Steps between C-alpha positions, in 0.01 A plus 500: 500500500407862567247386761777312680775760507315818586836647587396863535209414727725281713777756530747351250670647197536242221788493250471251211803387299579211266703215644781557248510878542866598520423776749366261762649554844383465857754727666665832436787643704454218749131577559205290386280669241197285578337342805340211310574302184244324276628252241247410230754345262474121531733407214784744562845342509692820571382841612620818341710768666656419836219274621580133553420234757780621726370858486144388578623285790693798634183709461313246715781490757466877534127474573348522151187303408461297181201357311589238236274323250593210273343314211538182300848611395710620788826675418830433671478826692175404674622144563806638678299762688252241625785275614651790696172523692451130572267409212529332163293537185431174317648433157406706196186406305350331805160596637307432816238249382185395683247280322234550769536870578520703181300775333290371213481838324854638518679166473640402159449126546814416696339559841769756580266785592436374848254619762668529839279472805537779761536230768847434357614848598740553787318555828625855543229767460758778521651374173213350299201679654182324606508166322136423580397796286735412212363346181684223309830610347604448138858397427692398188873468522801318636530327837704641782692259724606606849825403666394333825823619662387859450349591837382839371283361221130581484293262288233751404292291258530127438341287231248229581593138566407405141742746336845432357763681294595374155518591133148437364643429152717213621419149611553446870784248530666638811387633834374861479706778653225585748191308608198585715525752782875530453420686176513867589325764294613800706783515753661773704760575763544773756871538561651557842534869412122507425551524122222319315521293182197354319532247217214386278521228237236669286509838333159419349330520839594872506327560165172687464349190336560286807407768751168580333408145394215294638624165627345199326647205686482152353218284645391781731130559556541835674406813314767703325721705729736779414858392551670599824821602323452874541422481871783256575764679295397834647554364851831342400626817333409705807695259715809482281506880455494553878152654504389266778649268754750766606561562871711754684580586860385850587623515859631283783505573872576308817518603864433376848138409542273731698467263794550556869818316582793534732755626248302671218315827495144544378452685169834437326473550123861507381742208497753493786873488443486140613241264638525294817422132521137423585383845379147526359533631144251639248584469129315675215558482125292688243470323164346640182383329182492652151144497367396677178806721518440606861655380823238361736518329841587132468217275618693176553465325835775239466811716550733362766773660709810313609725612785826330415858480611633212293177302513156646575428528872149634439269469200160666515225601255436873473149638537392730219341833592429653155852453372674541835610159619575478871594257772625497859726239652748443779870485417674171582726461802802506267721797421688580179444668162152421365296591191135584448445330163197496271562267205176481300492270197171423329430389143416802288637760740841661500737371765476723807797501738557739788769455766552717808804419717492562876711417805365315800705528821478310829357655815710753685591418858238748623227336293504155651212421735580525869332172575419219263172322567629163395781529756270549800556143630872566503449832678293323768765231531778756545314710755388193694859382510615838632229506764588147600867589536416802718271296722753220525775748587291661771414165650856376477658815645258603768330187614677330793395167632456484882803349670463171681647458853743214519511320834853461630611221733 
């Protein structure tokens, strides 16, 4: 456990209290006392002090991060807390059972000490690290069931297709609570306010015995491997404690592009009071990512900019120049109140939203082109008509036919 939570090395200060401590509180004088909350009390029905499910939910709503572990007996408090976050722990005294993927050394004969394959991890390196370098993971505990209506859920680690959840001491006479890949071992959410909650069905996987054990998988011919628990849980704890996957906007700028055009000047670097339709615009946003406690330039190349009024008129991908993401584009031939909007949502990263509102006006009467190329045929038609009228008038007014002599009798 000490190897996992190296709090001083990672910049945290750890306070440990019993779950029934009557001095427990998360806030004082309206301010949160802690940034993160770890709950290693699977069987607790009620917390001490002022902490309850409502207080923890309020803590999450205010941006706090929570790590929760359960066991074979899950108290009412954790059941309610999981339900508040779109998950459900299976019934008490149930285990995740897998008769084909269990550890032959640590298992007690019920096939409840299962060996989870790293391929069952969520495909999100920012959360779980590099799965290809992760060894098999040991797990013994209760199943976690996700609410499919929860769009924020992250199914971090699933069981294999041969696993199911049931009480190993009872005869199976009804359908198990969870079967196959729907059996979650670890789940998480990242709320819309970027608060992170991680739920694990096994407190045993956090133990020193599981983190230091060599995996002896049933019917496996591969040599013994050290369990991947320490590496996985370290990555997960870094993610849930906001040590990685955190983005921020350092600066934003936009101005008329440095192009030779009829109505813009070369070398403009500050935004104008208002733009004009069809202006060439340059937009720059500088994004930083938290890495090992330091802010570094963000290296992502999939950030998009939208130029919107009600719906997007322009959507373009920004080019990354060492953390400075830039693009140039031409404003649409539509005037009104527009927004430069960067709305970046990626699994594992905090939600990044930046909105800059600008006005776009129509051309002034002095800015319209004197002649429009597409109207040249009409110009020719008009001038030819005028020339024709002049010629006809001259002929009609000044041309006199010679008179004919009429012979009189």
